N, C-alpha and C positions, 0 to 999 in steps of 0.2 A: 738800834745796835744789837739788841737782844735777838731780834728776828734774824739778822744776818748771821749771828753766832750760831743760832739754832739750825739755819740752813747749811752752814759749814759742817756742823756735827752730823746732821742727817746724811749729807753727802759722804762723809767718812764712813759712817755706819753702813750705808748701802754698798760701798766698795768692799768692806769687810764681809758683809753678808754674801756678796757675789763670790768671794773667795771660798767661803764656807760651803756654798752650794757646789762649787767645783770640787772641793775636797770630798764632799759626800759622794759625788758621782765616781770619783777615783777610787774611793774606799769600796763602793758597791761593785765596781768592775773587778777589783782584786778579789773580792769574796766570791764572785760568781764561779770562778774556776774551781774553788774548793767545794762549793755546793754541788757542782757538776760531778766532782769526784765521789762525793757521798752518794749521789744518785746511782752512778755507775757501779759502785761497790755493792749497794743493795741489790741491784739487778743481777750481778754475778752470783751473789749469795742465793738468790731465788732460783737462778738457773742450776746451780750446783746442789741446791736443796740441803745446805748444811751451814753451820756457823762455827768455823774453825777458830782456834786461838789467833791465827794470823789476821783473819777478818775482824775479830773483836778488837785486837790491838790497833789495826789500821783505822777502824771506825772511831775508836776512842780518840786517836790523834786528830782525825779529821773534824770531829765534833768539837774538840777543844779549840781548834783553830777557828771554826765557824763561830763559836761563842765569843772568842776574842774579837773577831771581825765585826760581829753584830754590836758588841759593846763600844767599839771604836766609832762605828757609824752613828750609834745612838748618842754618843758624847758630842759629836760634831753637830748633829741635828738639834740637840738641846741648846748648844751654844748659838746656833742660828735662830732658834726660837727666842732666846734672850735678846738677840740683836733686834729682832722684829718688834718685841715688846718695848725695847728702848726707843726705837724709831716711832712707834705709835704714841708713846708717852711724850716725846719731843714735839710731834705734830700737834698733839692736844694742847701742850704748853704754848706753842706758837699761836694756835687758834685763840686761846684764852687771852694771851698778851695782845693780839690784834684786836680782839673784841673790846678789851679795856681801853686800848689806844684809839679805838674808832677806825681801825684800818681793816679792810676786808679784801679777800681774794675773790676771784670769779666763782670759785667752787664753794665759797662760804660767804654768801651775801649777807648784808645786815638783816636782822630779824624783820624789820618793817617791810622789806621788799621780797621776802621769801614766799613763793607761791606754795599752796597746800600740796600740790602734786610733787613739788621738789622735796618738801618736808617728808612726805610719805616714802619717797624713794630713799632719802637719807636714813630714815628709821629702819627700812628694810636692809639697807647695806650695813648698818650698824649691827643688826642682828646676825647677818651672814658672816661678818668678820670678827664676831666675838670669839676669842681664842678658846680652843679645846684644852681642858686640863689634862696633862699627860704626866702622871706621877711616876716615880721610880717604884720598883717592886716593894710592896709593903707600905708605901705612902698612903695616908688617908687624904681624901679630898679636903682642901682648905676652906675656910669661911668664904662665902660668896661664890662658891663653885656650884652651879646649878641651884638646887634647893637648900644648900647649906646656908644657915643664917650668918649674918655678920657677927663679929665678936661684940660683947657688951660695951666695950669702950671705943668701938669703931666710929670714926668721923669721916664722912664723905668729903672728898677734895673738890675744890672749884673745878667745874667742867663735868663732874660726874653726873650721870643721869639717875634719877630716883623717882619713886612713886611718892607723890605728896598729896596729903589730904587737905583740901582747901574748901572755903565757902564759895558757893556759886552765887550768881547775881540774884537768884530767887531765894537765897538764904539756905538752901540745902547744901549738904557737904558731898564732895565727890573726890575720888582719887584721880590725879592727873599725872602725866609724864612731865617732869620738870628737870631743870639743870641747876646744879648747885652754884651759887655765886660766892657765898662765904659762910663761915660758921664762927659764932662768937662763943668762946669758952666761958666768958663771964656770965652770959645769959643762957647758955646752952640752947641757942636758937640758930636756925639756918635762915639764910636769905636764898630763895630760889626763884628762877624765872620759869614761867609757863613755857613749855617747849613750842607750843602753838602760838605763832606770832599774832594770830587774830585776837588772843587774849591780852597781849602786851602788858601782862601784869607781873609784878614782883611781889612775892609773898614772904612774910617773916613767920616761921613756923617752929614749934618745939620739936625735939628729937622724936617724940612718940608719933608725930604726924609725918615722919619720913621713913621710907623703906628703901634701902639701897638696892639697886638692881644687880644681878649676877655679874661678876667680872670674868668668869670662865664658863664655858659650856661643860656639862658633865657627860662623860662617855658611858652610855647605857651598857656597853659590853664589858667594861672594867670597873665602873663605879656606880652601879644601879642604885645604891643607897643614897646617892647625892641627887636623886630625882624625886619629884613628887609622885606619889603612887595613885593608882586608880581610885576614884571617888573622893580624893582629898580636896578640901575646900581651899581655893586660892583666889588671888586677884590677878586678872589677866587683861592685857591691853586688847580692847576690842578692835578687830581688823579695820584698817583705814580710818582709825580715830586716834586721839592722844589721851584717851581716858581708860582707866582700869575699872573693871567690874567684877563682882563675885562670880565664880564659876567652879564647876566640878571637873576634876581631871577625868576625861573619858578614856584616853589611851596615852600613856607616857611614850617618849621617843624610844624607838627600837635600835636606831643607829645614831652615831654622833651628829649627823647632818639633819636628822629628823626634827620636826616640831612636835609640841604637845597637841593633842586633840582634846578640846575642852567643851563643856556644855555651860553656856552662860545662863544665869538666872534671867528668865523672861516670862512674865505673867501672861503674855499673849499666846503662849502654848499651853495645852491642856495639862501637861505634867510639870509646868513651871520652868522648863529649861529649853534653850534653843537647840537646833540640830548641832552636831559636832562641827566645830570650827578650829582651824589650825592657828596656833600662836607660838612664836619662836621662844626658845628657852630664855632669852634675854628679857622677855616681857611677861614672865610669869613669876610671881612672888607669893610668899606665905600670906594668907589672910589673917589679920589680927583678930577678927571675930571668928572664934572657933566653931560656934554652933551654926547649923543650917537653919534658915528661916522655915 
């Protein structure tokens, strides 16, 4: 019943999102005429090589209108982003509910049947669809935006992906990509599932063994302070694996869609580090060990 209710709500939200997209296009079409007038006015001023009171007054009015148009379009886009976030949240709730009930869709097969290639593709898609934080002027990036740490009282929700420090079969400890199953406030411990179905393991771990993954990408052009800096020590998901390893930031992202370039610690190389490898923002977190080996 809950799944049907979620489907209905998602359908309603998609309809609302479609309307918002249409409104955005209508708003943009209206503003184009005014922007064209601004361009033509500047061209006339250059031709006449003077800035008269008439032109100053006209431009002031045109720019005031352009600012209002941009703010109206921005408001609609933010509303649309809220709808998308709500849809993604409902889809995740539906997936968790199906998992708990033992019901799976074709796109989300049970863990025991998921092939490794499918898992790698899902991880890549998850990184690509991580939303970009777009704050209003003067807003600071929130916790879990890029490199911004979670608040001290933050508790990851069921279904959230985290870096989890677990004991391997050989007794060594390693950081793995895991999914939160539950959190007990009485014991302050998480139950998490290894994201790699080959492990088929559920771990009970204290909070200090869990690092939440970013919930938003940081925009290097507007919020560079929310990104790890060059030579900073981090934990990064090694490409085509589900394990995090210590690495140094080689190059931070330059554009919102860019990955980090990182140097993984690797004793098989003379300088102790691998050649630069790309890792998505979603899979780079602060290393709890601050000192380099």
